[in-house]
C-alpha positions in Angstrom: 86.0 313.5 33.3 83.3 311.0 32.9 79.7 311.2 34.3 80.4 307.8 35.7 83.8 308.5 37.3 85.0 310.5 40.2 88.5 309.8 39.8 91.3 310.2 37.0 94.2 308.1 36.1 96.6 310.2 38.1 94.9 309.8 41.2 95.0 306.1 41.1 98.8 306.1 39.6 99.6 308.5 42.7 97.8 306.0 45.4 99.6 303.1 43.7 102.7 304.9 43.8 102.5 306.0 47.2 101.9 302.4 48.8 105.0 300.9 46.8 107.1 303.7 48.5 106.0 303.5 51.6 106.7 299.4 51.3 110.2 300.2 49.9 110.7 302.2 53.1 109.8 299.2 55.1 112.3 297.2 53.1 109.9 295.2 51.2 109.6 295.2 47.2 106.2 295.5 46.0 103.6 296.2 43.6 100.3 297.8 43.8 97.0 298.2 41.8 94.5 300.9 42.0 90.8 300.4 40.3 88.0 302.9 39.9 84.6 301.8 38.3 81.6 303.6 37.7 78.4 301.4 36.5 74.7 302.5 35.7 72.1 300.2 34.4 68.6 300.4 33.5 65.9 297.5 33.1 62.7 298.1 31.7 59.3 296.0 31.1 56.0 296.6 29.4 56.9 300.3 29.4 57.6 300.5 33.2 61.1 301.1 34.7 62.0 298.1 36.8 65.3 299.2 38.1 67.6 301.9 37.7 70.8 301.6 39.4 73.9 303.6 39.7 77.0 302.4 41.5 80.7 302.9 41.9 83.9 301.1 43.4 87.3 301.5 44.1 90.0 299.8 45.9 93.8 299.7 46.3 95.5 296.3 46.4 99.1 295.9 47.4 101.3 292.7 47.3 104.8 293.1 49.6 107.6 290.6 49.1 109.7 290.5 52.1 112.6 287.8 52.8 111.1 285.5 50.3 107.4 285.7 51.9 104.4 287.5 50.7 101.9 289.5 52.2 98.7 290.9 50.3 96.2 293.3 51.4 93.6 295.9 50.1 91.7 299.0 50.8 88.7 301.1 49.4 90.1 304.4 50.4 93.1 306.1 48.7 93.8 308.5 51.6 97.5 308.9 53.1 96.4 307.2 56.6 94.5 304.2 54.7 97.5 303.6 52.6 99.9 303.5 55.7 97.5 300.7 57.3 97.2 298.9 53.9 101.3 298.6 54.1 101.1 297.6 57.8 98.7 294.8 57.0 100.4 293.5 54.1 103.9 293.4 56.0 102.3 291.8 58.9 100.6 289.1 56.9 104.0 288.5 55.2 105.7 287.6 58.5 103.1 284.8 58.9 103.5 282.8 55.6 105.8 280.1 54.5 108.6 281.7 52.2 108.1 280.8 48.4 111.2 280.8 46.2 109.2 281.4 43.3 107.5 284.5 44.8 108.6 287.9 44.3 108.6 290.6 41.2 109.2 289.9 37.7 112.4 290.8 36.3 112.7 294.3 35.7 113.6 294.1 32.1 110.4 291.9 31.6 108.4 294.8 32.5 106.4 297.0 29.9 107.3 300.5 30.8 106.6 301.4 27.3 104.8 299.5 24.5 101.6 299.2 22.6 98.5 300.0 24.3 95.4 299.0 22.6 92.3 301.0 22.6 90.1 300.2 25.5 88.0 303.3 25.8 85.4 304.5 23.6 83.8 307.9 24.1 80.3 307.0 23.9 76.9 308.5 25.7 76.4 306.6 29.0 74.4 309.0 30.6 70.8 308.0 32.3 68.8 309.5 29.6 70.6 307.5 27.1 70.3 304.3 28.9 66.6 304.6 29.5 66.1 305.5 25.6 67.9 302.4 24.8 65.9 300.1 27.1 62.5 301.6 26.4 63.3 301.3 22.6 64.2 297.4 23.2 60.9 296.8 25.2 58.6 298.7 22.6 60.2 296.4 19.8 59.5 293.3 22.5 56.0 294.2 22.8 55.6 294.5 18.9 57.2 291.1 18.5 55.0 289.8 21.1 51.9 291.1 19.9 52.4 289.6 16.3 52.7 285.8 18.1 50.0 284.6 20.9 52.8 282.3 22.4 55.4 285.1 23.2 55.3 287.2 26.3 57.7 290.5 26.9 60.5 289.9 29.2 63.1 292.4 30.3 65.2 294.9 28.6 68.2 296.0 29.9 71.0 298.7 28.9 74.2 299.0 31.0 77.3 301.2 30.8 80.5 300.6 32.6 83.7 302.8 32.5 86.8 302.1 34.7 90.2 303.1 35.4 93.1 300.9 36.6 96.8 301.7 37.5 99.8 299.7 38.2 103.0 300.7 40.3 106.0 298.5 41.3 109.2 298.8 42.9 111.0 298.9 39.7 109.9 302.1 38.8 107.1 301.0 36.5 103.9 302.8 36.9 101.2 302.9 33.9 97.3 303.4 33.9 94.4 302.5 31.4 90.8 303.7 30.8 88.4 301.1 29.5 84.7 301.1 28.8 81.9 298.6 28.6 78.4 299.0 26.9 75.7 296.3 27.2 72.5 295.3 25.9 70.2 292.3 26.5 66.6 291.4 25.9 64.4 288.5 27.6 61.6 287.0 25.9 59.2 284.5 27.4 57.3 281.7 25.4 54.4 279.4 26.5 51.8 277.1 25.0 49.8 274.2 26.3 53.1 272.1 26.9 54.5 274.7 29.3 56.6 278.0 29.4 60.2 279.0 28.6 62.3 281.8 28.5 65.3 283.0 26.5 67.6 286.1 26.3 70.2 287.5 23.8 73.0 290.0 25.0 75.4 292.3 23.3 78.4 293.5 24.7 81.3 296.0 23.4 83.4 298.6 24.6 81.6 300.8 22.1 77.8 301.8 22.1 78.0 302.0 18.0 79.3 298.4 17.9 76.4 296.8 19.9 73.8 294.5 18.2 71.0 296.5 17.1 68.0 296.0 19.5 65.3 294.5 16.9 68.0 291.8 16.4 68.7 291.3 20.0 64.7 291.0 20.8 63.9 288.7 17.8 67.0 286.5 18.3 65.5 286.0 22.1 61.8 285.4 20.6 63.3 282.9 18.3 65.0 281.0 20.9 62.2 281.0 23.5 59.8 279.9 20.9 62.3 277.1 19.5 62.3 275.7 22.9 58.4 275.0 23.4 57.4 271.3 23.3 60.7 270.0 24.1 60.6 266.4 24.8 63.4 263.6 25.8 64.9 261.3 23.2 66.3 257.7 23.4 69.9 257.4 24.4 72.3 257.1 21.7 75.7 258.0 20.0 75.2 260.7 17.6 76.9 263.8 16.1 76.6 266.9 18.0 76.6 270.6 17.0 77.3 273.3 19.8 76.0 276.9 18.9 78.4 279.4 19.4 77.5 280.5 22.9 77.9 276.7 24.2 80.7 276.3 21.7 83.0 278.9 23.9 82.7 276.5 26.8 85.0 273.8 24.9 87.3 276.7 23.7 87.5 277.5 27.8 88.2 274.2 28.8 91.3 273.9 26.2 92.5 277.2 27.4 92.2 276.3 31.0 94.2 272.8 30.2 96.9 275.3 29.1 97.6 277.7 32.3 100.9 277.7 33.8 99.4 276.5 37.5 97.2 273.5 36.0 100.0 272.4 34.4 102.5 272.8 37.6 99.8 271.0 39.8 99.0 268.4 37.2 95.3 269.6 37.4 95.1 269.3 33.4 94.2 266.6 30.9 97.0 268.0 28.6 99.8 267.1 30.1 103.3 268.5 28.8 101.3 269.8 25.7 104.1 271.9 24.0 104.8 270.5 20.8 102.1 268.1 21.0 99.1 267.5 18.8 95.9 267.8 21.2 93.3 268.4 18.6 92.0 268.1 15.0 94.6 269.0 12.6 92.5 272.0 11.0 92.2 273.8 14.3 93.9 277.0 14.9 93.8 279.0 18.2 95.3 282.3 18.4 95.8 284.9 21.2 95.9 289.0 20.5 96.1 291.3 23.7 96.2 294.2 21.4 92.9 294.0 19.5 91.5 297.6 19.3 88.5 297.7 21.7 88.8 294.1 22.5 86.8 292.9 25.3 89.8 290.9 26.7 92.6 293.3 25.5 95.4 294.9 27.5 98.7 296.5 27.2 100.0 294.4 30.2 99.0 292.1 32.9 98.8 292.7 36.9 102.6 292.1 37.2 103.4 294.6 34.5 104.1 292.1 31.6 102.8 292.7 28.2 101.2 289.5 26.5 101.9 289.0 22.7 99.8 288.3 19.6 100.8 284.6 18.9 99.2 281.2 18.2 98.3 278.8 21.0 97.2 276.1 18.9 98.3 275.5 15.4 97.4 272.7 12.9 95.9 271.3 16.3 99.4 271.4 17.9 100.0 273.3 21.1 102.6 276.3 20.5 102.0 278.3 23.7 100.9 278.5 27.4 99.5 281.0 29.4 101.9 281.7 32.3 102.4 284.3 35.0 106.1 285.0 36.3 105.0 282.5 39.4 103.8 279.7 37.4 106.6 280.4 34.6 109.4 280.1 37.3 107.8 276.7 38.8 107.9 275.2 35.1 111.4 276.9 34.2 109.8 279.2 31.7 109.3 282.9 31.3 106.0 284.8 32.0 104.0 285.2 28.8 101.8 288.2 30.3 98.9 285.9 31.4 98.9 286.6 35.1 95.3 287.4 34.7 94.3 284.8 32.5 94.3 284.6 28.7 93.6 287.6 26.1 91.2 287.8 23.4 91.1 284.0 22.0 89.8 283.1 18.8 89.0 279.4 17.4 89.4 278.8 13.7 89.3 276.1 11.4 90.9 275.4 8.0 88.3 272.8 7.3 85.4 273.8 5.3 82.3 275.1 7.6 79.8 277.3 6.7 76.8 279.4 7.8 74.3 278.1 10.3 72.2 276.3 7.7 75.4 274.7 6.3 76.1 273.6 9.7 72.7 272.1 10.2 73.3 270.0 6.8 76.8 269.0 7.8 75.5 267.6 11.1 72.7 265.5 9.1 70.9 263.9 11.9 72.0 264.7 15.3 71.9 267.1 18.3 72.0 270.6 18.7 73.2 272.0 22.1 71.6 275.4 22.8 72.1 275.4 26.3 73.8 273.8 29.6 71.6 273.1 32.6 74.4 271.8 34.7 77.6 269.8 34.4 81.3 270.0 34.8 84.7 269.4 33.2 87.0 267.5 35.3 90.3 269.4 34.4 92.3 266.4 35.6 90.8 263.7 33.8 88.9 265.6 30.8 85.6 263.9 31.9 83.0 266.0 30.6 79.4 265.8 31.1 76.5 268.2 30.8 72.9 268.4 31.0 71.7 270.2 28.0 68.9 271.6 26.3 68.5 271.7 22.5 67.3 270.6 19.1 67.1 267.2 17.4 67.9 267.4 13.8 67.2 265.0 11.0 68.3 265.7 7.4 69.7 269.0 8.3 66.2 270.5 9.3 65.1 270.8 12.9 62.7 267.9 14.1 61.8 269.0 17.5 63.7 270.8 20.6 64.8 268.3 23.3 65.1 268.3 27.1 66.1 266.0 30.0 69.2 265.1 27.8 72.9 264.6 29.1 75.8 264.7 27.0 79.1 262.9 28.2 82.6 262.7 26.7 86.3 263.3 27.2 87.9 266.3 26.4 90.9 265.0 24.2 88.7 262.8 22.0 86.1 265.7 21.6 88.9 268.0 20.5 90.4 265.5 18.2 86.6 264.8 17.0 85.8 268.5 15.9 84.8 268.1 12.1 84.3 271.9 11.9 83.8 275.3 13.0 81.0 277.5 11.5 81.1 280.8 10.2 78.4 282.2 12.6 81.0 283.6 15.0 80.2 285.2 18.1 82.2 286.7 21.0 81.7 286.6 24.7 84.3 287.9 26.9 87.8 286.7 25.8 86.3 284.2 23.7 85.4 284.2 19.8 84.0 281.2 18.1 81.5 280.0 15.6 79.5 276.8 16.3 81.4 273.7 16.7 80.5 270.2 14.9 81.8 267.1 16.9 81.6 263.7 15.0 80.1 261.7 17.8 79.2 261.9 21.5 77.4 259.8 24.0 73.8 261.2 24.6 71.9 259.9 27.4 68.0 260.3 27.3 65.0 258.1 27.9 65.3 254.5 28.6 
């Protein structure tokens, strides 16, 4: 058993199955999911441990369906009495809600009783000594980097490890469990000059320690980002090309995916209405989903309804080929579930148009704005109106001229997606999303008058 976990998969399967069986005796169909997670985190700054935390959570959630009504309840305990109370609460709640003809378990023949199960757990060292050693090493490197530049200061160096178990059982005899891991490292660096101070961070998150970004690269990237933001100033309003670095470009991919979810489509809260078969983005763009990527941060053999996803194109040549559907949203749209009851799996945006590394993308931008950080804003899901206050860099002739601040960008998501000229080779991943930098031909920038 892991040093971070006190339960095993059999414990969780037993708890979930027991809840479903009790619900069946009360005349309901049901699904139950049990989870157990252990987390350890250590933060070091200037040779001193700032925080050292160890925590664990567990829970059992139950959804019952009775005469077209749905009741949902949860408990943190797996003992027999707690599970009995859990079923009682879910049944009571079901009595007080309106019937929904689209509620209920998915068809039994759609469940992933067997099938592909991607590797989600890496047997890496996650004990306190390992985490402390990693954080101290990054902190030492941060001190060396700061010592070579009087403008830099050491921030926080953090190492974190998570291990978790999850089990799902349904009234149709489905019962499967998974084990997953997650390792993270991040570095924060500060920069200061006569004009002010700023901070920046760089993080790496993987399911295996061996796949993490090396600490020296984390620290130096955080230092470069902090240093590059010194001396920022406002610039005049104008229309210009805009280059989103990967960590900000991911928000555009997320907005696109969000517009293609089943409930957004059903409720009309999307800027992409009836999109299947329609071209909604530049013809060189492709978006793919893969639930089965080994050690993928958003991989999984099935969703919280027990339905498997599939490796598939979502966008091909700018044309929508897939939506993200649960069984409920699928029924409301007259379609089958795509196994996305919990959102999307690993998404990757690619382009058949010429891209390149970061210097090549700057040359392609020519004169315009690089977006390095969002400071506040939103995307209206229904209209597609997109507005963000940003920090960034002003570029002329493919070279950085100075950092910028007090700038607002505005656009319309459909126009932005169709205005994408290139996707860079500088690919990064955050959670379920993977993309390189994204260059948009033209956007409205609001700065000083």
